[in-house]
C-alpha positions in Angstrom: -7.3 25.4 -60.7 -5.6 28.7 -59.8 -2.2 28.9 -58.2 -2.1 30.4 -54.8 -0.4 33.8 -54.0 2.1 31.8 -51.9 3.1 29.8 -54.9 3.6 32.9 -57.0 5.6 34.6 -54.3 7.8 31.5 -53.8 8.6 31.2 -57.5 8.9 34.8 -58.3 8.0 36.4 -61.6 9.4 35.1 -64.8 9.5 37.1 -68.1 6.9 36.4 -70.7 7.1 37.0 -74.4 4.2 38.6 -76.3 3.5 35.1 -77.8 3.0 33.5 -74.5 0.8 36.3 -73.3 -1.3 36.0 -76.4 -1.5 32.2 -75.8 -2.7 32.8 -72.3 -5.4 35.2 -73.4 -6.5 32.7 -76.1 -6.7 29.9 -73.6 -8.9 31.9 -71.3 -11.4 32.7 -74.1 -11.9 29.0 -75.0 -14.2 26.7 -72.9 -12.3 23.8 -71.2 -14.2 21.1 -73.1 -13.2 22.7 -76.4 -9.6 22.7 -75.3 -9.8 19.0 -74.6 -11.4 18.2 -78.0 -8.8 20.3 -79.9 -6.0 18.4 -78.0 -7.5 15.0 -78.9 -7.6 15.8 -82.6 -4.1 17.2 -82.6 -2.5 14.2 -80.7 -4.2 11.6 -83.0 -3.1 13.4 -86.2 0.4 13.5 -84.7 0.2 9.8 -83.8 -0.8 8.8 -87.4 2.1 10.9 -88.8 4.5 9.3 -86.3 3.6 5.9 -87.5 5.1 6.8 -90.9 8.4 7.4 -89.1 8.7 3.9 -87.7 10.3 2.5 -90.8 13.1 5.0 -90.6 13.9 5.3 -86.9 11.6 2.8 -85.1 9.3 3.5 -82.2 12.0 4.4 -79.7 13.5 6.9 -82.2 10.2 8.5 -83.0 9.4 9.0 -79.3 12.9 10.5 -78.7 12.4 13.0 -81.6 8.9 13.9 -80.4 9.8 14.5 -76.8 13.2 16.2 -77.5 11.7 18.8 -79.9 8.6 19.2 -77.7 10.8 20.0 -74.7 13.0 22.4 -76.8 10.0 24.3 -78.1 8.3 24.6 -74.7 11.4 25.6 -72.9 12.0 28.4 -75.4 8.4 29.4 -75.4 7.9 29.6 -71.6 11.4 30.1 -70.3 10.5 28.5 -67.0 12.1 29.6 -63.7 13.9 26.9 -61.8 13.1 28.6 -58.5 10.4 26.3 -57.2 9.6 24.5 -53.9 10.7 20.9 -53.3 7.0 19.9 -53.6 6.7 21.5 -57.0 9.8 19.9 -58.2 8.6 16.5 -57.0 5.4 17.0 -59.0 7.3 18.1 -62.1 9.6 15.1 -61.9 6.7 12.7 -61.4 4.9 14.3 -64.3 7.9 14.0 -66.6 8.6 10.4 -65.8 5.0 9.4 -66.3 4.9 11.3 -69.6 8.0 9.7 -70.9 6.9 6.2 -70.0 3.4 6.7 -71.4 4.9 7.8 -74.8 7.3 4.9 -74.9 4.7 2.3 -74.1 2.1 3.8 -76.5 4.5 3.9 -79.5 5.6 0.3 -78.8 2.0 -0.6 -79.0 1.4 1.5 -82.1 4.1 -0.4 -83.9 2.2 -3.7 -83.3 -1.5 -2.9 -83.4 -3.8 -0.4 -85.3 -4.1 3.2 -84.0 -7.7 2.9 -83.1 -7.2 -0.3 -81.1 -4.1 1.0 -79.3 -5.9 4.1 -78.2 -9.0 2.1 -77.2 -7.0 -0.1 -74.9 -5.0 2.9 -73.6 -8.3 4.6 -72.8 -9.0 2.2 -70.0 -6.7 4.4 -67.9 -8.7 7.6 -68.1 -11.9 5.6 -67.9 -10.7 4.2 -64.5 -10.1 7.8 -63.4 -13.6 8.8 -64.4 -15.2 5.9 -62.5 -13.0 6.2 -59.4 -13.6 10.0 -59.1 -17.4 9.9 -59.8 -19.8 11.2 -57.1 -23.0 11.1 -59.2 -24.8 8.2 -60.7 -25.0 10.1 -64.1 -21.2 10.2 -64.3 -21.0 6.5 -63.9 -23.7 6.0 -66.6 -21.7 8.0 -69.1 -18.5 6.1 -68.2 -20.3 2.8 -68.7 -21.6 3.9 -72.1 -18.1 4.9 -73.0 -16.9 1.5 -71.9 -19.4 -0.1 -74.2 -17.9 1.9 -77.0 -14.5 0.5 -76.0 -15.7 -3.0 -76.3 -17.3 -2.4 -79.7 -14.2 -0.8 -81.0 -12.2 -3.9 -80.2 -14.5 -6.2 -82.2 -14.1 -7.0 -85.8 -10.3 -6.8 -85.9 -9.4 -10.5 -85.5 -6.6 -11.6 -83.2 -4.6 -8.8 -81.6 -0.9 -8.9 -80.9 -0.6 -9.7 -77.2 2.6 -7.8 -76.7 1.2 -4.7 -78.4 -2.0 -5.0 -76.3 0.0 -5.2 -73.1 2.1 -2.1 -74.1 -1.2 -0.3 -74.8 -2.5 -1.3 -71.4 0.7 -0.1 -69.7 0.3 3.2 -71.6 -3.3 3.4 -70.2 -2.0 3.1 -66.6 0.4 5.9 -67.3 -2.4 8.0 -68.9 -4.5 7.7 -65.8 -1.6 8.8 -63.7 -0.9 11.6 -66.2 -4.4 13.0 -65.6 -4.0 13.0 -61.8 -0.4 14.3 -61.8 -1.3 16.8 -64.4 -3.9 18.3 -62.1 -1.3 18.6 -59.4 1.1 20.2 -61.8 -1.5 22.9 -62.5 -1.9 23.6 -58.8 1.8 23.8 -58.1 3.2 25.7 -61.1 2.1 28.7 -63.1 1.2 28.9 -66.8 3.4 26.6 -68.9 6.4 26.4 -66.6 5.6 23.0 -65.2 4.7 21.6 -68.6 8.0 22.8 -70.1 10.1 21.4 -67.3 8.1 18.1 -67.2 8.5 17.7 -70.9 12.3 18.2 -70.5 12.3 15.4 -67.9 10.2 13.2 -70.2 12.8 13.8 -73.0 15.6 12.7 -70.6 13.7 9.5 -70.0 13.1 8.7 -73.7 16.1 10.1 -75.7 18.6 7.5 -74.5 16.3 4.7 -75.7 16.0 6.4 -79.1 19.7 7.1 -79.5 20.6 3.5 -78.5 18.0 2.0 -80.9 18.3 4.3 -84.0 21.8 6.0 -83.8 22.7 8.4 -86.6 19.4 7.7 -88.4 17.9 10.3 -86.1 19.9 13.2 -87.6 18.7 12.8 -91.2 17.3 16.2 -92.2 13.9 14.9 -93.3 13.6 12.9 -90.1 14.4 15.9 -88.0 11.7 18.0 -89.8 9.2 15.2 -89.5 10.1 14.8 -85.8 9.5 18.5 -85.2 6.1 18.2 -86.8 5.2 15.2 -84.7 6.4 17.0 -81.6 4.2 20.0 -82.3 1.1 18.0 -83.1 1.5 15.2 -80.5 3.0 17.1 -77.5 3.3 20.8 -77.6 -0.2 21.6 -78.7 -2.3 18.9 -77.0 -0.4 18.9 -73.7 -0.6 22.6 -73.4 -4.3 22.4 -74.0 -4.7 19.5 -71.6 -2.8 21.4 -68.8 -4.9 24.5 -69.2 -8.1 22.4 -69.3 -7.1 20.6 -66.1 -6.6 23.9 -64.3 -10.3 24.7 -64.9 -12.1 21.3 -64.6 -11.9 18.4 -62.2 -9.9 15.3 -63.3 -13.0 13.1 -63.3 -14.7 15.3 -65.9 -11.5 15.5 -68.0 -11.3 11.7 -67.9 -14.8 11.2 -69.2 -14.3 13.8 -71.9 -11.3 11.8 -73.1 -13.7 9.0 -74.0 -13.7 10.7 -77.5 -10.1 9.6 -77.9 -10.8 6.1 -79.3 -13.3 7.4 -81.8 -11.1 10.2 -83.1 -8.2 7.7 -83.3 -10.2 5.3 -85.4 -11.3 8.1 -87.7 -7.8 9.5 -88.1 -6.5 5.9 -88.7 -9.1 5.5 -91.5 -8.3 8.9 -93.1 -4.5 9.0 -92.7 -3.5 5.3 -92.4 -6.3 3.7 -94.4 -7.2 1.5 -91.4 -10.8 0.5 -92.1 -13.6 0.4 -89.5 -16.0 -2.4 -88.9 -19.7 -1.5 -88.7 -19.7 -2.2 -84.9 -16.9 0.3 -84.5 -19.1 3.0 -86.1 -21.7 2.3 -83.5 -18.9 2.6 -80.9 -18.2 6.1 -82.3 -21.8 7.1 -81.5 -21.5 5.6 -78.0 -18.4 7.5 -77.0 -19.6 10.7 -78.6 -22.9 10.4 -76.6 -21.0 9.6 -73.4 -18.7 12.6 -73.8 -21.6 15.0 -74.7 -23.6 13.8 -71.7 -20.7 14.2 -69.3 -19.9 17.7 -70.7 -23.5 18.9 -70.4 -23.9 17.5 -66.9 -20.6 18.7 -65.5 -20.8 21.3 -62.8 -17.9 23.7 -62.1 -16.0 23.2 -58.9 -16.1 25.8 -56.2 
């Protein structure tokens, strides 16, 4: 979704480093579905690593570190201009608030239930976006197949923590809003400016919770290094990829592609966190992979 000439004129040019120019050319060379898949892998590896931080700084502290470092890196990388229209600022603020709340809810869920289950429940948000935005019966078919995968992923785990499940559901609502607001962000801002400013807003939402909950534990050197790594894997890389993909594909297709998220989360949980999978969940992996492959192959570019 390209920005209009009016948007560019209104904002004015902003200086770009060779690194950001190289990143832009790299993004242009990668197909949008590949950007989404790379973002999925990155964010789930980051989530698995973040779970190891819970014992030191808790879920609030981990979110605060993630978003603080992500905002700092993106602001330095893009050096966004603050000269934007009121509408653009409204979108940026909405994006940042949704992003902050989504991360807070997800990490609260992750502290109580396994990674694969948390992402499975959270996936109901993008699945709803895919179903609501569908205009072809084939899209609905792939979404239903992905929903079957969600059901299978939830089986074989025994009783789930109710509070954790509700937090994951709240994160799913925010995830659906993130897809829609992210598409608007791509229309009203250029390159990574909106993402950097939105991440700064998200950090302002989350950091007070982290400081209140964890205090001086946040400034331990090893915690800061680990937090930076989580920020890069869970925020800087995947959200940059997501935003670029949303510029070049409709939200409904993006939502169906995200059906891979529960499967990747379950696999990462198995490899990194030793969270075993039931046989029905391996079938679910095939369901969501087939749904995503079908949606990607059948997707038509917008005018």
